[in-house]
C-alpha positions as CSV (number, residue, x, y, z in Angstrom):
1,M,0.0,0.0,0.0
2,I,1.3,3.5,-1.0
3,E,0.5,6.3,1.4
4,V,0.3,9.8,0.0
5,R,1.2,12.7,2.4
6,R,1.4,16.4,1.8
7,Y,4.8,18.0,2.3
8,T,5.1,20.3,5.4
9,P,8.1,22.4,6.4
10,D,9.0,20.0,9.3
11,K,9.8,17.4,6.6
12,A,12.4,19.6,4.9
13,D,15.4,17.5,6.2
14,E,13.8,14.2,5.2
15,W,12.9,15.7,1.8
16,N,16.3,17.1,1.1
17,Q,18.1,13.9,2.1
18,F,15.8,11.9,-0.2
19,V,16.6,14.3,-3.1
20,V,20.3,13.6,-2.7
21,E,19.8,9.8,-2.6
22,S,17.2,9.7,-5.4
23,K,18.0,8.3,-8.8
24,N,16.9,11.5,-10.7
25,G,17.1,14.4,-8.3
26,T,19.1,17.6,-8.6
27,F,19.8,20.5,-6.2
28,L,16.9,22.4,-7.7
29,F,14.6,20.1,-5.7
30,D,16.3,20.9,-2.4
31,R,13.8,22.9,-0.3
32,R,16.4,25.6,0.2
33,Y,16.3,26.2,-3.5
34,M,12.6,25.6,-4.1
35,D,11.4,27.7,-1.3
36,Y,13.3,30.9,-2.1
37,H,10.2,32.0,-4.0
38,A,7.6,30.1,-1.9
39,D,5.4,33.2,-1.6
40,R,4.7,33.0,-5.3
41,F,3.1,29.6,-5.3
42,S,0.6,27.5,-3.4
43,D,2.8,24.5,-2.6
44,H,1.2,21.2,-2.8
45,S,4.3,18.9,-2.9
46,L,3.6,15.2,-2.1
47,M,5.6,12.5,-0.4
48,F,4.9,8.8,-1.0
49,Y,5.5,6.1,1.7
50,E,5.4,2.4,2.0
51,G,5.1,2.0,5.7
52,S,7.8,4.3,7.1
53,R,9.9,4.1,3.9
54,L,9.9,7.1,1.6
55,L,9.8,5.9,-2.0
56,A,9.2,9.1,-4.0
57,V,8.4,12.8,-3.8
58,L,6.7,15.2,-6.2
59,P,7.5,18.9,-6.2
60,A,4.2,20.5,-7.0
61,N,1.8,23.5,-6.5
62,V,-1.9,24.1,-7.0
63,S,-3.2,26.6,-9.5
64,G,-7.0,26.8,-9.5
65,D,-8.3,23.1,-9.8
66,T,-5.0,21.9,-11.2
67,L,-2.0,20.1,-9.6
68,C,1.1,21.4,-11.4
69,S,4.6,20.1,-11.4
70,H,6.2,22.9,-9.5
71,Q,5.8,26.0,-11.8
72,G,8.9,27.6,-10.3
73,L,11.1,25.0,-11.8
74,T,12.0,24.2,-15.4
75,Y,11.4,20.5,-14.9
76,G,10.1,18.6,-12.0
77,G,8.4,15.3,-12.2
78,L,8.5,12.4,-9.7
79,L,11.8,11.9,-7.8
80,M,12.2,8.3,-7.2
81,S,14.1,6.0,-4.9
82,S,16.3,3.4,-6.7
83,H,14.1,0.8,-4.9
84,L,10.8,2.0,-6.5
85,T,9.5,-0.6,-8.9
86,I,7.2,-0.1,-11.9
87,V,4.3,-1.8,-10.2
88,Q,4.7,0.5,-7.2
89,T,4.8,3.5,-9.5
90,M,1.6,2.5,-11.1
91,T,0.0,2.1,-7.6
92,L,1.5,5.4,-6.6
93,F,-0.1,7.4,-9.4
94,H,-3.5,5.6,-8.8
95,E,-3.4,6.5,-5.1
96,M,-2.3,10.1,-5.8
97,N,-5.1,10.6,-8.3
98,V,-7.7,9.2,-5.8
99,N,-6.3,11.7,-3.2
100,L,-6.4,14.6,-5.6
101,R,-10.0,13.9,-6.7
102,A,-11.0,13.8,-3.0
103,E,-9.5,17.2,-2.5
104,G,-11.6,18.7,-5.4
105,L,-8.8,18.9,-8.0
106,R,-9.6,18.1,-11.6
107,H,-6.5,18.3,-13.6
108,V,-2.8,17.4,-13.4
109,T,0.1,19.1,-15.4
110,Y,3.3,17.1,-15.2
111,K,6.8,18.3,-16.3
112,A,8.9,15.2,-16.8
113,I,12.6,15.3,-15.8
114,P,14.7,15.0,-19.0
115,W,16.6,11.7,-19.1
116,V,20.1,13.3,-19.1
117,Y,19.5,14.3,-15.5
118,H,18.9,10.7,-14.4
119,R,21.7,9.1,-12.3
120,L,19.9,5.8,-13.0
121,S,17.2,4.9,-15.5
122,A,14.1,6.7,-14.2
123,E,11.2,6.6,-16.7
124,E,8.7,4.5,-14.7
125,D,6.7,7.7,-14.4
126,L,6.3,8.0,-18.1
127,Y,4.9,4.5,-18.4
128,A,2.5,5.2,-15.6
129,L,1.4,8.5,-17.0
130,Y,0.4,6.8,-20.3
131,H,-1.2,3.6,-19.0
132,E,-2.6,4.6,-15.6
133,C,-3.4,8.3,-16.2
134,H,-4.0,8.4,-19.9
135,A,-1.9,11.6,-20.1
136,R,-1.1,13.4,-23.3
137,I,1.8,15.6,-24.2
138,V,0.6,19.2,-24.3
139,A,3.9,21.0,-24.7
140,R,7.4,20.0,-26.0
141,D,10.2,22.4,-25.5
142,Y,13.5,22.2,-27.4
143,S,16.9,22.3,-25.7
144,T,20.4,21.5,-27.1
145,N,22.7,19.1,-25.4
146,I,26.4,18.0,-25.7
147,F,27.8,14.6,-24.8
148,L,31.0,16.1,-23.3
149,Q,33.0,12.9,-23.3
150,A,32.2,12.0,-26.9
151,G,34.4,14.8,-28.3
152,L,33.3,18.2,-29.6
153,R,33.2,19.3,-33.2
154,W,33.1,23.1,-33.3
155,E,32.0,24.9,-36.4
156,R,34.6,27.2,-37.9
157,V,32.6,30.3,-37.0
158,R,32.8,29.3,-33.3
159,R,36.5,28.6,-33.4
160,R,37.2,32.0,-35.0
161,G,35.4,33.6,-32.0
162,I,37.9,32.1,-29.7
163,V,40.8,33.5,-31.7
164,R,39.1,36.9,-31.9
165,A,38.6,37.1,-28.2
166,Q,42.2,36.1,-27.4
167,K,43.6,38.7,-29.8
168,A,41.4,41.3,-28.1
169,G,43.1,40.5,-24.8
170,V,40.0,39.0,-23.1
171,C,40.5,36.8,-20.1
172,V,38.1,34.2,-18.7
173,E,37.8,33.8,-14.9
174,R,35.6,32.1,-12.4
175,S,34.0,34.7,-10.1
176,D,31.6,35.2,-7.2
177,D,30.9,38.8,-8.4
178,Y,27.4,38.3,-9.7
179,A,26.7,42.0,-9.2
180,A,29.2,42.8,-11.9
181,F,27.6,40.4,-14.5
182,W,23.9,41.1,-13.7
183,P,23.8,44.5,-15.5
184,V,25.2,42.8,-18.6
185,L,22.6,40.1,-18.5
186,T,19.7,42.4,-17.6
187,D,20.6,44.9,-20.4
188,N,20.9,42.1,-23.0
189,L,17.6,40.5,-22.1
190,M,15.7,43.7,-22.0
191,T,17.2,44.9,-25.4
192,K,16.6,41.6,-27.2
193,H,13.4,40.2,-25.5
194,G,12.0,43.0,-23.3
195,V,12.3,40.8,-20.2
196,K,14.3,40.7,-17.0
197,P,16.3,37.7,-15.7
198,V,14.1,35.1,-13.8
199,H,16.3,35.8,-10.7
200,S,17.0,39.2,-9.3
201,I,20.6,39.9,-8.2
202,Q,19.5,39.4,-4.6
203,E,18.0,36.1,-5.4
204,I,20.9,34.7,-7.3
205,E,23.3,35.8,-4.6
206,L,21.2,34.1,-2.0
207,L,21.0,30.9,-4.0
208,H,24.8,30.9,-4.8
209,G,25.4,31.4,-1.1
210,R,23.3,28.3,-0.3
211,F,24.7,26.2,-3.2
212,P,28.2,27.5,-3.9
213,E,29.3,24.3,-5.6
214,N,26.3,24.0,-7.8
215,I,25.9,27.6,-9.0
216,Q,29.0,28.9,-10.7
217,L,29.8,32.1,-12.6
218,Y,32.4,32.5,-15.4
219,Q,33.1,36.0,-16.6
220,A,35.0,37.3,-19.7
221,V,37.0,40.4,-18.6
222,K,39.1,43.0,-20.5
223,D,40.9,45.8,-18.7
224,G,38.7,45.2,-15.6
225,E,35.4,45.4,-17.6
226,V,33.0,42.5,-17.7
227,L,32.2,41.9,-21.4
228,G,30.2,38.7,-20.9
229,G,29.4,35.8,-18.6
230,V,27.8,32.4,-18.1
231,V,26.0,31.2,-15.0
232,L,26.1,27.4,-14.6
233,Y,23.8,25.1,-12.7
234,V,26.0,22.0,-11.9
235,S,24.3,18.7,-11.0
236,P,25.7,15.2,-10.9
237,Q,25.0,14.4,-14.5
238,V,24.6,17.7,-16.2
239,V,26.3,21.1,-16.4
240,H,23.5,23.6,-17.5
241,A,23.9,27.1,-18.8
242,Q,21.3,28.9,-16.8
243,Y,22.3,32.4,-18.1
244,S,24.6,33.5,-20.9
245,S,25.1,37.1,-22.1
246,A,27.6,39.5,-23.5
247,T,27.8,43.3,-24.0
248,P,27.8,44.6,-27.7
249,E,31.6,44.8,-27.5
250,G,31.8,41.4,-26.1
251,K,29.7,39.9,-28.9
252,K,32.0,41.5,-31.5
253,S,35.0,40.1,-29.7
254,G,33.7,36.5,-29.5
255,V,33.7,36.3,-25.7
256,I,30.9,33.7,-25.5
257,D,33.0,31.3,-27.6
258,L,36.0,31.9,-25.3
259,L,33.8,31.3,-22.3
260,Y,32.4,28.0,-23.5
261,D,35.9,26.9,-24.5
262,R,37.0,27.3,-20.9
263,I,33.9,25.8,-19.4
264,F,34.0,22.7,-21.6
265,S,37.6,22.2,-20.6
266,D,36.9,22.6,-16.9
267,Y,33.9,20.2,-16.9
268,H,35.1,17.7,-19.5
269,N,34.6,14.9,-16.9
270,Y,30.9,15.4,-16.7
271,P,28.6,13.4,-19.0
272,Y,26.4,16.2,-20.4
273,F,26.2,20.0,-21.0
274,D,22.8,21.4,-21.5
275,F,22.4,24.8,-23.2
276,G,18.7,25.1,-22.2
277,R,15.7,26.0,-24.3
278,S,15.8,27.8,-27.6
279,T,12.2,28.7,-28.0
280,E,10.0,31.7,-27.6
281,H,6.7,30.4,-26.2
282,P,5.7,28.3,-23.1
283,D,4.5,25.3,-25.3
284,G,7.9,25.1,-27.0
285,S,6.8,26.7,-30.2
286,G,8.7,29.6,-31.8
287,L,12.1,28.0,-32.4
288,N,14.8,30.7,-32.3
289,E,16.9,29.6,-35.3
290,N,19.7,32.0,-34.6
291,L,20.1,30.8,-31.1
292,V,20.0,27.2,-32.1
293,F,22.6,27.8,-34.8
294,Q,25.0,29.2,-32.2
295,K,24.5,26.2,-29.9
296,E,24.8,23.7,-32.7
297,G,28.1,25.3,-33.7
298,Y,29.5,23.9,-30.4
299,G,28.4,20.4,-31.4
300,A,25.1,20.5,-29.5
301,R,22.0,18.5,-30.6
302,G,18.4,18.1,-29.6
303,L,16.9,17.4,-26.2
304,C,13.2,17.7,-25.5
305,Y,11.5,18.9,-22.3
306,D,8.0,17.5,-22.3
307,I,4.9,18.6,-20.4
308,Y,2.0,16.1,-19.9
309,E,-1.6,16.8,-18.8
310,Y,-4.5,14.6,-17.8
311,E,-8.0,14.8,-16.2
312,L,-8.7,13.4,-12.8
């Protein structure tokens, strides 16, 4: 029998320890990360037990009559123990749906965790979504991904960027000075897309302070001026480019190419590098062809982020 319990703050330590030991968790599911913007969401995270044994957790919130994989996270399906079987997973989804219906909820929106983030195979949830819940894919976002240990084939235009940046006297350094990079990022996003970064400078500094090994900043500097930077989210399987931006001068000088050359060298022992989404709309439509072209120039190829939906 699988028992479904609501997450409560007194369970934070148990939750966080489970995330570390799960076969598909990353630091984004640690409550110290999730709860930095807790005031924006009505948390409805769930914990699944067999007796006293915690088998899985689901980061989630409620919006109207819908249970959502946590909307403050890019991905966020079921985090599973390595001991969880497919039969237990089917039972888990059945019991969860019974509970949700009893609470008056009518829909579920589920963001699957892309397979590259799995420490062990972890797609029992996808089987259960289809056969137990009769879910359908309602959105498919497109990211680009590199197998770092397979060897990288850079396009000539990207290699020329490295040479251009080196000739301009640009240096790449790891830094904790997020305040120096944030105006570059903010100006670039506002100019190109009319939006601000998802995180304010105060929020990213807070999160870096909590996860100094997982959140890293690389900056391209010339004569003391920051011309560009990349913020990385580092998990056991994947190094993810959370933010990447350059000033107009930095773009002309090829600093992004120089930054990624250093980053790929520093993290060559990791399995995957994920550049993140290259689309304009929440459902994954509106492919940004220029952005994809740049990422493919480093040898990156496609990775999909899927969102499922079903009725209770």
